[in-house]
LUMBAVO-450626 format. One record per residue (C-alpha): residue number from 1; residue in three letters; x, y, z. Coordinates in steps of 0.2 Angstrom, whole numbers, plus 5000, padded with zeros to 4 digits. Layout:
N
+-----+-----+------+------+------+
!   k !   r !   px !   py !   pz !
+-----+-----+------+------+------+
! NUM ! ALA !    X !    Y !    Z !
...
+-----+-----+------+------+------+
This chain:
318
+-----+-----+------+------+------+
!   k !   r !   px !   py !   pz !
+-----+-----+------+------+------+
!   1 ! MET ! 5614 ! 4793 ! 5125 !
!   2 ! TRP ! 5612 ! 4803 ! 5140 !
!   3 ! ARG ! 5620 ! 4797 ! 5156 !
!   4 ! PRO ! 5620 ! 4805 ! 5173 !
!   5 ! VAL ! 5636 ! 4813 ! 5177 !
!   6 ! PRO ! 5645 ! 4806 ! 5192 !
!   7 ! ASP ! 5647 ! 4817 ! 5208 !
!   8 ! HIS ! 5666 ! 4817 ! 5207 !
!   9 ! GLU ! 5666 ! 4824 ! 5189 !
!  10 ! GLU ! 5653 ! 4837 ! 5193 !
!  11 ! GLY ! 5663 ! 4843 ! 5208 !
!  12 ! GLY ! 5678 ! 4844 ! 5197 !
!  13 ! ARG ! 5670 ! 4855 ! 5184 !
!  14 ! LYS ! 5663 ! 4866 ! 5198 !
!  15 ! GLY ! 5680 ! 4868 ! 5205 !
!  16 ! GLN ! 5687 ! 4873 ! 5188 !
!  17 ! SER ! 5674 ! 4886 ! 5186 !
!  18 ! HIS ! 5678 ! 4893 ! 5203 !
!  19 ! ASN ! 5696 ! 4894 ! 5198 !
!  20 ! VAL ! 5693 ! 4903 ! 5182 !
!  21 ! ALA ! 5682 ! 4916 ! 5190 !
!  22 ! GLY ! 5695 ! 4919 ! 5203 !
!  23 ! VAL ! 5708 ! 4922 ! 5190 !
!  24 ! MET ! 5697 ! 4933 ! 5181 !
!  25 ! ARG ! 5693 ! 4943 ! 5196 !
!  26 ! SER ! 5712 ! 4945 ! 5200 !
!  27 ! LEU ! 5715 ! 4950 ! 5182 !
!  28 ! TRP ! 5702 ! 4964 ! 5183 !
!  29 ! ALA ! 5708 ! 4969 ! 5200 !
!  30 ! CYS ! 5726 ! 4971 ! 5192 !
!  31 ! VAL ! 5719 ! 4981 ! 5178 !
!  32 ! LEU ! 5709 ! 4993 ! 5189 !
!  33 ! ALA ! 5725 ! 4995 ! 5200 !
!  34 ! ALA ! 5735 ! 4999 ! 5185 !
!  35 ! ILE ! 5722 ! 5012 ! 5179 !
!  36 ! VAL ! 5722 ! 5020 ! 5196 !
!  37 ! LEU ! 5741 ! 5020 ! 5196 !
!  38 ! PHE ! 5743 ! 5027 ! 5179 !
!  39 ! ALA ! 5730 ! 5041 ! 5183 !
!  40 ! ALA ! 5740 ! 5045 ! 5199 !
!  41 ! GLY ! 5756 ! 5045 ! 5189 !
!  42 ! SER ! 5749 ! 5057 ! 5176 !
!  43 ! ASP ! 5743 ! 5069 ! 5190 !
!  44 ! GLN ! 5760 ! 5068 ! 5198 !
!  45 ! ARG ! 5769 ! 5071 ! 5181 !
!  46 ! GLU ! 5757 ! 5086 ! 5177 !
!  47 ! ALA ! 5761 ! 5093 ! 5195 !
!  48 ! VAL ! 5780 ! 5091 ! 5192 !
!  49 ! ALA ! 5779 ! 5099 ! 5175 !
!  50 ! ALA ! 5769 ! 5114 ! 5182 !
!  51 ! GLU ! 5782 ! 5116 ! 5196 !
!  52 ! ARG ! 5796 ! 5116 ! 5183 !
!  53 ! GLU ! 5787 ! 5129 ! 5172 !
!  54 ! GLU ! 5784 ! 5140 ! 5188 !
!  55 ! SER ! 5803 ! 5138 ! 5193 !
!  56 ! LYS ! 5808 ! 5142 ! 5175 !
!  57 ! ALA ! 5797 ! 5158 ! 5175 !
!  58 ! VAL ! 5804 ! 5164 ! 5192 !
!  59 ! ALA ! 5822 ! 5160 ! 5185 !
!  60 ! ILE ! 5818 ! 5171 ! 5169 !
!  61 ! SER ! 5811 ! 5185 ! 5180 !
!  62 ! GLU ! 5827 ! 5185 ! 5191 !
!  63 ! GLU ! 5837 ! 5185 ! 5175 !
!  64 ! GLU ! 5828 ! 5200 ! 5169 !
!  65 ! ILE ! 5832 ! 5210 ! 5184 !
!  66 ! ARG ! 5850 ! 5205 ! 5184 !
!  67 ! THR ! 5851 ! 5210 ! 5165 !
!  68 ! ALA ! 5843 ! 5227 ! 5169 !
!  69 ! ASN ! 5858 ! 5229 ! 5181 !
!  70 ! GLY ! 5870 ! 5225 ! 5168 !
!  71 ! LYS ! 5875 ! 5209 ! 5177 !
!  72 ! GLY ! 5869 ! 5196 ! 5164 !
!  73 ! THR ! 5863 ! 5192 ! 5146 !
!  74 ! PRO ! 5845 ! 5190 ! 5144 !
!  75 ! GLU ! 5837 ! 5174 ! 5138 !
!  76 ! ALA ! 5819 ! 5180 ! 5138 !
!  77 ! PRO ! 5812 ! 5189 ! 5123 !
!  78 ! PHE ! 5807 ! 5205 ! 5132 !
!  79 ! GLN ! 5815 ! 5219 ! 5141 !
!  80 ! LEU ! 5811 ! 5225 ! 5159 !
!  81 ! LYS ! 5806 ! 5243 ! 5160 !
!  82 ! PRO ! 5804 ! 5252 ! 5177 !
!  83 ! VAL ! 5786 ! 5260 ! 5179 !
!  84 ! ASP ! 5791 ! 5269 ! 5194 !
!  85 ! CYS ! 5805 ! 5272 ! 5207 !
!  86 ! ALA ! 5800 ! 5256 ! 5217 !
!  87 ! ASP ! 5805 ! 5246 ! 5201 !
!  88 ! HIS ! 5822 ! 5255 ! 5201 !
!  89 ! LEU ! 5824 ! 5250 ! 5219 !
!  90 ! LEU ! 5820 ! 5232 ! 5215 !
!  91 ! MET ! 5833 ! 5232 ! 5201 !
!  92 ! GLY ! 5846 ! 5237 ! 5214 !
!  93 ! SER ! 5847 ! 5256 ! 5213 !
!  94 ! THR ! 5849 ! 5263 ! 5231 !
!  95 ! ALA ! 5855 ! 5281 ! 5228 !
!  96 ! SER ! 5842 ! 5296 ! 5227 !
!  97 ! GLY ! 5843 ! 5305 ! 5211 !
!  98 ! VAL ! 5835 ! 5307 ! 5193 !
!  99 ! TYR ! 5830 ! 5291 ! 5185 !
! 100 ! GLU ! 5820 ! 5287 ! 5169 !
! 101 ! ILE ! 5803 ! 5278 ! 5171 !
! 102 ! TYR ! 5790 ! 5272 ! 5159 !
! 103 ! PRO ! 5772 ! 5275 ! 5164 !
! 104 ! PHE ! 5760 ! 5264 ! 5155 !
! 105 ! SER ! 5741 ! 5264 ! 5152 !
! 106 ! ILE ! 5729 ! 5250 ! 5147 !
! 107 ! LEU ! 5721 ! 5252 ! 5130 !
! 108 ! PRO ! 5703 ! 5245 ! 5132 !
! 109 ! THR ! 5700 ! 5243 ! 5114 !
! 110 ! CYS ! 5714 ! 5229 ! 5112 !
! 111 ! ALA ! 5717 ! 5225 ! 5131 !
! 112 ! ARG ! 5735 ! 5229 ! 5129 !
! 113 ! CYS ! 5746 ! 5243 ! 5137 !
! 114 ! SER ! 5753 ! 5258 ! 5130 !
! 115 ! CYS ! 5770 ! 5264 ! 5136 !
! 116 ! SER ! 5775 ! 5282 ! 5137 !
! 117 ! GLU ! 5792 ! 5289 ! 5132 !
! 118 ! PRO ! 5804 ! 5288 ! 5146 !
! 119 ! VAL ! 5801 ! 5302 ! 5159 !
! 120 ! ARG ! 5814 ! 5309 ! 5171 !
! 121 ! VAL ! 5809 ! 5309 ! 5189 !
! 122 ! TRP ! 5817 ! 5312 ! 5206 !
! 123 ! CYS ! 5818 ! 5295 ! 5215 !
! 124 ! ASP ! 5819 ! 5296 ! 5234 !
! 125 ! MET ! 5829 ! 5280 ! 5238 !
! 126 ! GLU ! 5832 ! 5284 ! 5256 !
! 127 ! THR ! 5816 ! 5289 ! 5265 !
! 128 ! ASP ! 5808 ! 5275 ! 5274 !
! 129 ! GLY ! 5816 ! 5261 ! 5264 !
! 130 ! GLY ! 5816 ! 5271 ! 5247 !
! 131 ! GLY ! 5807 ! 5268 ! 5231 !
! 132 ! TRP ! 5797 ! 5284 ! 5232 !
! 133 ! THR ! 5793 ! 5293 ! 5215 !
! 134 ! VAL ! 5792 ! 5312 ! 5218 !
! 135 ! PHE ! 5779 ! 5321 ! 5209 !
! 136 ! MET ! 5781 ! 5338 ! 5217 !
! 137 ! ALA ! 5796 ! 5347 ! 5224 !
! 138 ! ARG ! 5798 ! 5364 ! 5232 !
! 139 ! GLN ! 5814 ! 5371 ! 5238 !
! 140 ! ARG ! 5824 ! 5387 ! 5241 !
! 141 ! GLN ! 5834 ! 5390 ! 5224 !
! 142 ! THR ! 5838 ! 5404 ! 5212 !
! 143 ! PRO ! 5827 ! 5407 ! 5203 !
! 144 ! GLN ! 5812 ! 5400 ! 5210 !
! 145 ! VAL ! 5800 ! 5391 ! 5199 !
! 146 ! ASN ! 5783 ! 5399 ! 5196 !
! 147 ! PHE ! 5770 ! 5387 ! 5201 !
! 148 ! ASN ! 5755 ! 5399 ! 5196 !
! 149 ! ARG ! 5753 ! 5390 ! 5180 !
! 150 ! SER ! 5738 ! 5386 ! 5168 !
! 151 ! TRP ! 5728 ! 5370 ! 5167 !
! 152 ! THR ! 5738 ! 5364 ! 5152 !
! 153 ! GLU ! 5754 ! 5367 ! 5160 !
! 154 ! TYR ! 5749 ! 5357 ! 5176 !
! 155 ! ARG ! 5743 ! 5343 ! 5164 !
! 156 ! ALA ! 5759 ! 5342 ! 5155 !
! 157 ! GLY ! 5771 ! 5346 ! 5170 !
! 158 ! PHE ! 5785 ! 5359 ! 5172 !
! 159 ! GLY ! 5801 ! 5362 ! 5180 !
! 160 ! ASP ! 5816 ! 5351 ! 5182 !
! 161 ! ALA ! 5818 ! 5335 ! 5192 !
! 162 ! THR ! 5834 ! 5341 ! 5199 !
! 163 ! GLY ! 5826 ! 5356 ! 5207 !
! 164 ! GLU ! 5808 ! 5362 ! 5209 !
! 165 ! PHE ! 5795 ! 5354 ! 5197 !
! 166 ! TRP ! 5778 ! 5347 ! 5195 !
! 167 ! LEU ! 5778 ! 5330 ! 5186 !
! 168 ! GLY ! 5761 ! 5332 ! 5177 !
! 169 ! ASN ! 5743 ! 5327 ! 5181 !
! 170 ! GLU ! 5741 ! 5316 ! 5166 !
! 171 ! LEU ! 5757 ! 5306 ! 5170 !
! 172 ! LEU ! 5752 ! 5305 ! 5188 !
! 173 ! HIS ! 5735 ! 5299 ! 5183 !
! 174 ! ARG ! 5743 ! 5286 ! 5172 !
! 175 ! ILE ! 5754 ! 5280 ! 5185 !
! 176 ! THR ! 5742 ! 5279 ! 5199 !
! 177 ! SER ! 5728 ! 5270 ! 5188 !
! 178 ! ASN ! 5738 ! 5254 ! 5186 !
! 179 ! ARG ! 5744 ! 5250 ! 5204 !
! 180 ! LYS ! 5739 ! 5255 ! 5221 !
! 181 ! TYR ! 5750 ! 5268 ! 5228 !
! 182 ! SER ! 5753 ! 5277 ! 5245 !
! 183 ! LEU ! 5756 ! 5295 ! 5247 !
! 184 ! ARG ! 5769 ! 5304 ! 5257 !
! 185 ! VAL ! 5771 ! 5323 ! 5260 !
! 186 ! ASP ! 5787 ! 5329 ! 5267 !
! 187 ! PHE ! 5791 ! 5347 ! 5272 !
! 188 ! THR ! 5804 ! 5355 ! 5282 !
! 189 ! LEU ! 5799 ! 5371 ! 5291 !
! 190 ! GLU ! 5812 ! 5384 ! 5295 !
! 191 ! SER ! 5805 ! 5385 ! 5313 !
! 192 ! GLN ! 5799 ! 5367 ! 5317 !
! 193 ! GLY ! 5811 ! 5356 ! 5307 !
! 194 ! GLN ! 5806 ! 5341 ! 5296 !
! 195 ! GLN ! 5788 ! 5334 ! 5297 !
! 196 ! PHE ! 5779 ! 5321 ! 5286 !
! 197 ! ALA ! 5761 ! 5314 ! 5283 !
! 198 ! GLU ! 5756 ! 5298 ! 5274 !
! 199 ! TRP ! 5740 ! 5291 ! 5267 !
! 200 ! GLU ! 5738 ! 5273 ! 5263 !
! 201 ! GLU ! 5730 ! 5275 ! 5246 !
! 202 ! PHE ! 5732 ! 5289 ! 5233 !
! 203 ! ARG ! 5725 ! 5290 ! 5215 !
! 204 ! LEU ! 5722 ! 5304 ! 5203 !
! 205 ! ASP ! 5707 ! 5303 ! 5191 !
! 206 ! ASP ! 5708 ! 5307 ! 5172 !
! 207 ! GLU ! 5706 ! 5324 ! 5164 !
! 208 ! ARG ! 5687 ! 5321 ! 5161 !
! 209 ! ASN ! 5685 ! 5320 ! 5179 !
! 210 ! LYS ! 5696 ! 5335 ! 5182 !
! 211 ! TYR ! 5710 ! 5326 ! 5190 !
! 212 ! LYS ! 5700 ! 5323 ! 5205 !
! 213 ! ILE ! 5711 ! 5317 ! 5220 !
! 214 ! ASN ! 5707 ! 5301 ! 5229 !
! 215 ! LEU ! 5714 ! 5299 ! 5247 !
! 216 ! LYS ! 5711 ! 5285 ! 5259 !
! 217 ! ASP ! 5717 ! 5282 ! 5277 !
! 218 ! HIS ! 5729 ! 5295 ! 5285 !
! 219 ! LEU ! 5742 ! 5284 ! 5293 !
! 220 ! PRO ! 5744 ! 5286 ! 5312 !
! 221 ! TRP ! 5763 ! 5287 ! 5312 !
! 222 ! SER ! 5763 ! 5303 ! 5303 !
! 223 ! THR ! 5773 ! 5317 ! 5312 !
! 224 ! ALA ! 5765 ! 5332 ! 5304 !
! 225 ! ASN ! 5753 ! 5342 ! 5316 !
! 226 ! THR ! 5739 ! 5341 ! 5303 !
! 227 ! ASN ! 5731 ! 5329 ! 5291 !
! 228 ! CYS ! 5724 ! 5343 ! 5282 !
! 229 ! LEU ! 5726 ! 5336 ! 5265 !
! 230 ! THR ! 5712 ! 5323 ! 5269 !
! 231 ! TYR ! 5700 ! 5337 ! 5267 !
! 232 ! MET ! 5705 ! 5338 ! 5249 !
! 233 ! ASN ! 5698 ! 5321 ! 5246 !
! 234 ! ASN ! 5687 ! 5320 ! 5231 !
! 235 ! ARG ! 5691 ! 5338 ! 5226 !
! 236 ! TYR ! 5694 ! 5343 ! 5208 !
! 237 ! PHE ! 5710 ! 5351 ! 5203 !
! 238 ! THR ! 5709 ! 5370 ! 5200 !
! 239 ! THR ! 5720 ! 5382 ! 5191 !
! 240 ! TYR ! 5719 ! 5401 ! 5188 !
! 241 ! ASP ! 5710 ! 5397 ! 5171 !
! 242 ! ARG ! 5700 ! 5382 ! 5177 !
! 243 ! ASP ! 5689 ! 5385 ! 5192 !
! 244 ! TYR ! 5683 ! 5369 ! 5200 !
! 245 ! ASP ! 5684 ! 5373 ! 5218 !
! 246 ! TYR ! 5671 ! 5374 ! 5232 !
! 247 ! HIS ! 5674 ! 5393 ! 5235 !
! 248 ! VAL ! 5664 ! 5407 ! 5228 !
! 249 ! GLY ! 5679 ! 5414 ! 5220 !
! 250 ! ASN ! 5694 ! 5405 ! 5212 !
! 251 ! CYS ! 5707 ! 5401 ! 5226 !
! 252 ! ALA ! 5720 ! 5396 ! 5213 !
! 253 ! ALA ! 5719 ! 5414 ! 5206 !
! 254 ! THR ! 5719 ! 5422 ! 5223 !
! 255 ! ILE ! 5733 ! 5412 ! 5231 !
! 256 ! GLY ! 5742 ! 5406 ! 5216 !
! 257 ! GLY ! 5746 ! 5389 ! 5210 !
! 258 ! GLY ! 5736 ! 5374 ! 5205 !
! 259 ! TRP ! 5729 ! 5363 ! 5218 !
! 260 ! TRP ! 5714 ! 5352 ! 5224 !
! 261 ! VAL ! 5705 ! 5366 ! 5233 !
! 262 ! ASN ! 5692 ! 5364 ! 5246 !
! 263 ! ASN ! 5692 ! 5382 ! 5251 !
! 264 ! CYS ! 5706 ! 5395 ! 5251 !
! 265 ! ARG ! 5711 ! 5391 ! 5269 !
! 266 ! TYR ! 5717 ! 5373 ! 5269 !
! 267 ! MET ! 5734 ! 5366 ! 5264 !
! 268 ! HIS ! 5741 ! 5373 ! 5248 !
! 269 ! LEU ! 5759 ! 5368 ! 5243 !
! 270 ! THR ! 5760 ! 5376 ! 5226 !
! 271 ! GLY ! 5758 ! 5394 ! 5232 !
! 272 ! VAL ! 5770 ! 5408 ! 5230 !
! 273 ! TYR ! 5786 ! 5401 ! 5238 !
! 274 ! GLU ! 5793 ! 5418 ! 5244 !
! 275 ! GLN ! 5777 ! 5422 ! 5253 !
! 276 ! GLY ! 5777 ! 5405 ! 5263 !
! 277 ! LEU ! 5766 ! 5390 ! 5260 !
! 278 ! ASN ! 5751 ! 5384 ! 5269 !
! 279 ! THR ! 5754 ! 5367 ! 5277 !
! 280 ! SER ! 5739 ! 5367 ! 5289 !
! 281 ! CYS ! 5720 ! 5369 ! 5289 !
! 282 ! THR ! 5722 ! 5387 ! 5293 !
! 283 ! SER ! 5726 ! 5402 ! 5281 !
! 284 ! THR ! 5743 ! 5404 ! 5290 !
! 285 ! ARG ! 5758 ! 5403 ! 5279 !
! 286 ! VAL ! 5775 ! 5397 ! 5286 !
! 287 ! ARG ! 5792 ! 5397 ! 5279 !
! 288 ! VAL ! 5796 ! 5381 ! 5271 !
! 289 ! SER ! 5814 ! 5376 ! 5267 !
! 290 ! ARG ! 5809 ! 5361 ! 5257 !
! 291 ! ALA ! 5793 ! 5351 ! 5252 !
! 292 ! GLN ! 5790 ! 5335 ! 5242 !
! 293 ! MET ! 5775 ! 5325 ! 5237 !
! 294 ! LYS ! 5779 ! 5307 ! 5233 !
! 295 ! ILE ! 5771 ! 5290 ! 5229 !
! 296 ! ARG ! 5776 ! 5272 ! 5232 !
! 297 ! PRO ! 5767 ! 5255 ! 5229 !
! 298 ! ALA ! 5755 ! 5253 ! 5244 !
! 299 ! ILE ! 5760 ! 5235 ! 5246 !
! 300 ! CYS ! 5779 ! 5235 ! 5245 !
! 301 ! THR ! 5781 ! 5216 ! 5245 !
! 302 ! GLU ! 5769 ! 5214 ! 5231 !
! 303 ! ALA ! 5777 ! 5204 ! 5217 !
! 304 ! LEU ! 5768 ! 5214 ! 5203 !
! 305 ! ARG ! 5777 ! 5230 ! 5207 !
! 306 ! ARG ! 5785 ! 5228 ! 5191 !
! 307 ! ILE ! 5780 ! 5225 ! 5173 !
! 308 ! SER ! 5790 ! 5217 ! 5158 !
! 309 ! VAL ! 5785 ! 5226 ! 5142 !
! 310 ! ASP ! 5790 ! 5224 ! 5124 !
! 311 ! SER ! 5782 ! 5227 ! 5107 !
! 312 ! ARG ! 5770 ! 5212 ! 5110 !
! 313 ! GLN ! 5765 ! 5217 ! 5127 !
! 314 ! CYS ! 5766 ! 5236 ! 5128 !
! 315 ! GLY ! 5763 ! 5246 ! 5112 !
! 316 ! THR ! 5750 ! 5252 ! 5100 !
! 317 ! CYS ! 5736 ! 5240 ! 5095 !
! 318 ! ALA ! 5740 ! 5228 ! 5081 !
+-----+-----+------+------+------+
């Protein structure tokens, strides 16, 4: 039989409902807080893990460099191979001399790189902090190296790294295609002493583009009286048997020596040494005791001035 509920019982039930609802709200708040804390903890754990991995990678990189100097035992499964003289400098070498480098090129068909056999080059480790890879050297010696060579000889290179030599256009293209390099030209005139000129960027195109030279920004602290090489920018390489200059005749055949020829009057450092070399924008030849052309990574503090290579990272396509 239905009976009315007294007021005091009704109020008690309402109080119990309110209490239950409050407890449920508190529980849900705790659950949500736990979820938030767990998510934040996951993010923190992921950040810590990433930090540890980064530290581990740096440690491995440092260990590789110590190993390359013979000061440690490698834990990493790859070998550090110097691409240029700047890499040798990073690995602790400070004396100028002949070093072996491993120029590489990217294989587009498999997105991997292909290492060359070791190449002997002269590394200038003293000039302006060192790390310069010399690709042309002229000096007074007996006998003098003949620089009036064919296209094929300039492509492959000739001479000896301990004296007069040309590194080779193909290697120079390979080296400058994978990092950004600066160019420095040093020459010592018998009458005016040592001079130099620098350009911020230097790159050599491939043979299909006739080893065209790409120069950018002659640097203001250069001491040479001329920045004449700038006029060779975007010029093709010319030899006595390949005429790609902007002259009616063949300047390389006339003057002797392969070069990025604009006309027969501008700078030409591969001419006949005994007759003097043209270091300016005139046809005047001067007696040069020594001349070098050299390259170094344009950003010397850049971390990617070296590359670690092995059969997985650098080789033929699988």
